[in-house]
C-alpha positions in Angstrom: 46.1 10.0 4.0 43.7 7.5 1.8 44.6 6.9 -2.2 42.1 9.0 -4.2 41.7 5.5 -6.0 40.2 3.5 -2.9 36.7 5.6 -3.1 36.1 4.5 -6.7 34.8 0.6 -7.7 32.5 -1.5 -5.5 32.7 -3.8 -2.6 33.1 -8.0 -3.7 33.1 -10.4 -0.9 35.3 -13.4 -2.0 37.2 -15.9 0.1 40.3 -17.4 -1.3 40.8 -20.7 -0.4 43.4 -23.5 -1.0 47.2 -24.0 -1.0 48.1 -20.4 -3.0 46.7 -17.4 -3.4 46.6 -16.8 -6.7 44.8 -20.4 -7.2 42.4 -20.0 -4.3 41.5 -16.7 -5.3 40.8 -17.8 -8.8 38.9 -20.7 -7.7 36.7 -18.7 -5.4 36.0 -16.1 -8.1 34.9 -19.0 -10.5 32.8 -20.6 -8.0 31.1 -17.4 -7.5 30.3 -17.0 -11.3 29.1 -20.5 -11.8 26.9 -20.2 -9.0 25.1 -17.3 -9.8 26.0 -15.0 -7.1 28.1 -13.3 -9.7 25.7 -12.4 -12.8 26.6 -11.9 -16.3 27.5 -8.3 -16.7 28.6 -7.3 -12.9 31.7 -5.0 -12.8 34.3 -6.3 -10.3 36.8 -4.1 -8.9 39.8 -3.1 -10.1 42.7 -5.3 -9.0 44.2 -2.8 -7.3 41.0 -2.1 -5.1 40.6 -5.8 -4.4 44.4 -6.4 -3.6 43.9 -3.7 -0.9 40.8 -5.0 0.2 41.9 -8.6 0.8 45.6 -7.7 2.0 47.4 -9.3 -1.2 49.3 -8.1 -3.9 48.3 -6.5 -6.6 49.9 -8.9 -9.6 47.9 -12.0 -7.6 44.8 -10.4 -7.9 45.8 -9.5 -12.1 46.8 -13.0 -12.8 43.8 -14.5 -11.3 41.4 -12.0 -13.5 43.8 -13.2 -16.4 43.1 -16.9 -15.9 39.5 -16.4 -15.6 39.0 -13.7 -18.8 41.6 -16.8 -20.3 38.7 -19.6 -19.5 35.5 -17.2 -20.3 34.7 -17.1 -16.8 35.7 -13.2 -17.2 35.9 -10.1 -19.7 38.0 -7.1 -19.9 38.1 -4.0 -21.7 39.7 -0.9 -22.1 38.0 1.8 -19.9 35.1 -0.8 -19.4 37.3 -2.6 -16.1 36.4 -6.3 -16.0 33.1 -7.8 -15.8 31.5 -11.1 -15.1 31.0 -13.0 -19.2 27.3 -12.9 -20.5 27.7 -16.5 -20.4 24.9 -19.4 -19.8 25.4 -20.5 -16.0 24.5 -24.1 -14.9 22.5 -23.5 -11.3 24.1 -26.3 -9.2 22.1 -29.7 -8.5 19.6 -28.7 -5.9 19.3 -24.9 -6.3 15.9 -23.7 -5.7 14.6 -21.9 -9.2 13.6 -18.1 -8.8 9.9 -17.9 -8.5 8.2 -16.6 -11.9 6.2 -13.2 -11.5 2.7 -14.2 -11.4 0.9 -13.3 -14.9 -0.5 -9.9 -15.1 -4.5 -10.1 -15.7 -5.2 -8.5 -19.6 -7.2 -5.8 -17.5 -7.3 -5.2 -13.8 -10.6 -4.5 -12.3 -10.3 -5.1 -8.4 -10.9 -2.5 -6.1 -8.3 -0.9 -4.2 -5.9 0.4 -6.2 -5.7 4.2 -8.1 -4.1 4.6 -11.8 -0.5 4.2 -10.6 0.9 5.4 -14.5 -0.7 9.0 -12.5 1.5 9.1 -10.1 2.7 13.0 -10.1 6.1 12.2 -10.6 7.9 15.7 -11.6 5.9 17.1 -8.6 6.8 14.5 -6.2 10.5 14.9 -7.3 10.4 18.8 -6.9 9.0 18.6 -3.3 11.3 15.8 -2.6 14.4 17.8 -3.6 12.8 20.9 -1.6 11.9 19.0 1.8 15.6 17.4 1.6 17.3 20.7 1.1 15.4 22.3 4.1 15.7 19.1 6.5 18.0 19.5 9.4 20.7 16.8 9.9 19.0 14.7 13.0 15.7 14.6 10.8 17.5 11.7 9.4 18.0 10.0 12.9 15.5 7.1 14.6 13.1 10.2 15.5 9.9 10.5 16.9 7.6 7.2 17.3 4.7 8.9 16.4 6.5 10.4 13.1 8.4 13.4 11.3 6.9 16.6 13.1 6.7 18.1 9.5 3.9 15.7 8.4 2.2 15.4 11.4 1.6 19.5 11.4 0.8 19.0 7.7 -1.5 16.4 8.3 -3.1 18.0 11.2 -3.7 21.4 9.0 -5.0 19.4 6.0 -7.2 16.9 7.9 -8.8 19.8 9.6 -9.8 22.0 6.3 -10.4 19.2 4.0 -12.2 16.4 6.2 -13.4 18.5 9.4 -11.1 16.3 11.5 -10.5 18.3 14.8 -7.0 17.5 16.0 -3.4 18.7 16.5 0.1 17.0 15.7 0.3 15.7 19.1 -2.4 13.2 18.5 -1.2 12.1 14.8 0.8 8.9 14.4 2.2 8.2 11.5 2.2 4.7 10.3 3.3 2.1 7.1 0.3 1.5 5.6 -3.6 0.9 6.6 -2.9 -2.6 7.5 0.3 -1.5 9.8 -1.9 1.0 11.8 -4.8 -1.3 12.5 -2.6 -3.8 14.2 -1.0 -1.5 16.4 -4.6 -0.4 17.3 -5.3 -4.1 17.6 -2.7 -4.7 20.2 -3.5 -1.9 22.4 -6.9 -2.3 22.2 -6.7 -6.0 23.6 -3.9 -4.7 26.0 -6.4 -2.4 27.3 -8.8 -5.4 28.1 -11.1 -5.5 24.8 -12.5 -8.4 23.7 -15.2 -7.9 20.9 -14.6 -5.6 17.6 -17.8 -5.4 15.8 -17.3 -5.0 11.7 -19.5 -4.4 9.0 -21.1 -7.2 7.3 -19.1 -6.3 3.8 -16.0 -5.4 4.2 -12.6 -6.6 3.7 -11.4 -9.7 5.7 -7.8 -8.6 5.7 -8.7 -6.2 8.3 -10.9 -8.7 10.0 -7.8 -11.1 10.1 -5.6 -8.1 11.4 -7.7 -7.6 14.4 -8.5 -11.4 15.0 -4.6 -11.9 15.0 -4.5 -9.3 18.2 -6.7 -11.9 20.1 -9.8 -9.7 19.5 -13.4 -11.8 18.7 -14.7 -10.4 15.6 -19.1 -9.9 15.3 -20.5 -8.3 11.9 -22.8 -5.5 12.5 -26.3 -5.8 10.7 -27.1 -4.4 7.3 -30.3 -3.1 5.7 -31.5 -0.5 2.9 -29.9 2.1 4.7 -26.7 0.4 4.9 -24.5 -0.3 8.0 -26.6 -0.6 11.3 -24.1 -0.2 14.3 -27.3 0.6 16.6 -26.0 -1.0 19.9 -23.3 -3.7 19.0 -24.2 -5.6 22.1 -20.8 -6.9 24.3 -18.4 -4.8 21.7 -15.4 -2.5 23.1 -14.7 -0.9 19.6 -16.5 -0.5 15.9 -14.6 -0.4 12.8 -16.9 1.6 10.0 -16.3 2.9 6.9 -18.8 6.2 6.9 -17.9 8.1 4.4 -18.1 5.5 1.3 -19.0 2.1 2.8 -16.7 -0.8 1.2 -18.1 -2.5 -0.9 -21.9 -1.0 -0.4 -21.1 2.4 -1.5 -23.0 4.5 0.1 -22.2 7.1 3.2 -23.7 6.2 6.6 -26.8 7.3 7.6 -26.7 10.6 9.4 -29.2 9.3 12.4 -26.7 6.1 12.8 -23.5 8.5 12.4 -24.9 10.3 16.2 -26.4 6.9 17.4 -22.8 5.1 17.0 -20.9 8.3 18.7 -23.4 8.2 21.1 -22.9 4.7 22.4 -19.3 5.2 22.5 -19.7 8.1 25.0 -22.0 6.0 27.0 -19.8 2.9 27.2 -16.7 3.9 26.7 -16.3 2.5 23.6 -14.4 3.3 20.4 -15.0 3.7 17.0 -12.7 3.0 14.3 -12.7 5.0 11.3 -11.6 4.1 8.3 -12.0 7.2 5.7 -12.2 4.7 2.6 -12.4 7.1 -0.8 -13.2 10.0 1.6 -11.5 12.5 -0.5 -13.1 11.0 -4.2 -16.6 12.4 -4.3 -18.5 13.4 -7.3 -22.3 13.8 -7.3 -23.2 14.9 -3.6 -21.2 17.2 -0.9 -18.5 16.1 0.7 -19.3 13.8 3.8 -17.2 15.1 6.8 -15.3 12.9 8.9 -17.2 11.2 11.9 -14.4 11.8 14.3 -15.6 15.8 14.1 -18.3 14.4 16.2 -16.0 13.2 19.3 -12.7 13.5 19.0 -12.1 11.5 22.4 -14.1 8.6 21.4 -13.5 8.3 17.5 -9.8 7.4 16.0 -9.6 8.5 12.3 -7.5 6.5 10.0 -6.3 7.8 6.9 -4.1 7.1 4.1 -2.5 7.9 0.8 -2.5 4.7 -0.7 -5.2 5.7 -3.3 -4.9 9.3 -3.7 -1.2 8.6 -4.6 0.1 5.1 -4.1 -0.1 2.2 -2.0 3.5 1.7 -2.1 4.8 4.5 -0.7 2.9 2.5 2.9 2.1 5.9 4.3 -0.8 6.5 6.5 -2.1 8.1 9.8 -4.3 7.9 12.7 -5.8 10.4 14.7 -6.3 9.2 18.4 -7.4 10.2 21.5 -4.7 12.3 23.4 -4.4 8.8 25.9 -4.4 6.1 23.4 -1.6 8.3 21.0 1.3 7.3 23.6 0.2 4.1 23.9 0.1 3.5 20.0 3.1 5.1 19.6 4.8 2.7 22.2 3.2 -0.5 20.2 5.5 0.9 17.7 8.9 -0.2 19.5 9.8 3.3 20.2 11.3 4.3 17.1 9.6 6.1 13.8 9.2 3.2 11.6 8.5 4.3 8.2 10.9 6.1 5.9 11.9 9.7 7.1 12.7 11.2 3.4 8.8 10.2 2.1 7.4 11.7 5.1 9.4 14.7 4.5 8.5 14.7 1.1 4.4 14.3 1.6 4.7 17.4 4.4 6.3 19.8 1.6 3.4 18.1 -0.8 0.7 19.0 1.5 1.8 22.3 2.5 2.8 23.6 -0.9 -0.9 22.8 -2.5 0.5 20.3 -4.7 -1.6 17.6 -3.1 -4.7 19.5 -3.6 -3.8 20.2 -7.0 -3.2 15.9 -7.8 -6.3 15.2 -5.9 -9.0 17.4 -7.7 -7.3 16.5 -11.1 -7.7 13.1 -10.3 -11.0 13.3 -8.8 -12.1 14.7 -12.7 -10.5 11.7 -14.1 -12.3 8.9 -12.2 -15.3 10.6 -12.7 -15.3 10.6 -16.4 -14.2 6.9 -15.9 -16.9 6.4 -13.4 -19.8 8.5 -16.0 -18.4 6.0 -18.9 -18.8 2.7 -16.8 -22.6 3.6 -15.9 -23.8 4.6 -19.3 -21.6 1.5 -20.8 -24.1 -1.0 -18.3 -27.2 0.9 -18.9 -26.9 0.6 -23.0 -25.2 -3.4 -23.0 -26.6 -4.7 -20.0 -30.3 -3.7 -18.9 -30.8 -6.0 -16.5 -27.8 -4.8 -14.3 -28.1 -2.3 -12.0 -25.2 0.2 -11.0 -25.1 1.8 -7.4 -22.5 3.1 -5.1 -21.4 6.0 -7.4 -21.4 8.9 -5.6 -18.1 8.8 -4.5 -14.9 6.1 -4.5 -13.2 4.4 -7.2 -15.6 1.7 -7.4 -19.0 0.7 -8.4 -21.3 -2.0 -7.2 -23.2 -4.0 -10.3 -26.1 -5.7 -8.8 -26.5 -9.1 -10.7 -29.7 -11.1 -11.8 -29.9 -13.9 -8.7 -27.4 -17.0 -9.6 -25.2 -15.1 -11.8 -22.3 -13.8 -9.6 -19.8 -17.1 -9.9 -20.5 -17.6 -13.7 -19.6 -13.7 -14.4 -16.7 -14.1 -12.3 -15.5 -17.2 -14.1 -16.7 -15.7 -17.8 -14.1 -12.8 -17.0 -11.4 -14.9 -15.6 -11.1 -16.6 -18.7 -11.3 -13.3 -20.4 -8.1 -12.4 -18.9 -10.0 -9.7 -16.5 -9.4 -9.8 -12.9 -13.0 -9.2 -11.4 -14.1 -9.4 -7.7 -18.2 -10.6 -6.7 -19.6 -9.4 -3.6 -19.2 -12.8 -1.9 -15.1 -12.5 -1.3 -16.2 -9.2 0.6 -19.2 -10.8 3.1 -18.4 -11.7 6.5 -19.0 -15.6 6.8 -21.1 -14.6 9.8 -23.2 -11.8 8.2 -27.2 -12.4 8.5 -27.7 -9.8 5.5 -29.7 -10.9 2.4 -27.3 -12.7 0.1 -26.7 -10.4 -3.1 -25.3 -11.3 -6.3 -23.1 -8.3 -7.6 -19.7 -7.2 -8.7 -17.6 -5.0 -7.0 -15.8 -3.0 -9.8 -13.0 -0.6 -9.0 -12.2 1.6 -12.5 -9.0 3.4 -10.8 -6.4 0.8 -11.5 -6.2 0.5 -15.4 -4.3 3.4 -17.1 -6.3 6.2 -19.4 -5.1 4.2 -22.4 -6.2 1.0 -21.3 -9.8 2.0 -19.7 -12.0 1.6 -22.6 -10.5 -1.5 -23.4 -11.3 -2.5 -19.9 -14.5 -1.1 -20.1 -15.4 -3.5 -23.3 -14.2 -6.6 -21.8 -16.2 -5.8 -18.4 -19.4 -5.5 -20.6 -18.7 -8.7 -22.9 -19.3 -10.8 -19.6 -22.7 -8.9 -17.9 -25.3 -10.5 -18.4 -27.7 -9.8 -21.2 
């Protein structure tokens, strides 16, 4: 029977070398501290535990510890154990310094992130406790590559109720964020023989690069006063759209064009990849239902918890046609690559109603921010026109011609992180050049919002 002390303490990798065990252990420990491998304050195993791990006498470890305490490398206090001393350690010559964390801007108005300070920590923790208590032991195994059935069932019910998606749990695949899902789709489309994907003239270049890395040719769609015109994407095998709230221009896909792109997919056998960007955050209009509801066999619906909860969860989902679901699951490598505990927690969060309560509260908070931004821009910068305000976590500020770059540069000088529309324009797009700012109002915490708004207005023309 194991001694009770054997389960206490910490593991320590050390290799005594030299003519004697005591000297070899002392040298090895000293070098570990000197090199920085053992940081100041690190608690070392007890002499009894380390001796058992190394298969040597306890007195040998105690003597080595005593030598290093005398030299000042370690400290030993009653009740606190033996620790690495808090002294300045000179790194060895040629050591690579740790990279410094990039300086954070004073205010971040870049689009794409929610207010992380408003993450519902207490509610999430309660959901995690309930989910873990109820989960069977086998839930902690590798599991179904499509994701935990609890989450897929909860998502099927929620998406049907809140977004008008027509699905069942068997057609849902959970993935590690939107980019991961798009990468999986790109590889499956290429293996199916697809060659070209049409994308919106304005959008995220990271998505274009993901599809291109799969071996697909990317071509931009036309854009006019009604927004993106998917029309008849000549030569395309698939179309990537943000129909609920076009990023970054901010309008929904026109109803006639919604029907037209689905008809195109039916006639040609193509696929529509629906990025449900900002679908849950709408303010001055009725919600726009998911495009997938028009034809579940030709539209792939992609959603994520990145903006409704937090990007760090790395949880997203795809609602797929039946045949495609099996292929995408196989592309994940045959195992579930997403964290099981977070999946179970999100399932509980959805079914308990906590997710709906959180989204509705966030919707009110973001609407107040949007209203304050629109009012401030109208009062302080009358030359600037605000558009795309009916939904989402960003607006488009139309600037006088030729001013975009100077405004972005002025914002940088003031510590304000801000992006111009040029950053989101496809290099091959034929749309008329526009000077504008894509202003995200989700990221700053509530206490910093008024300061961020003042900093923004200070750099706007007029």
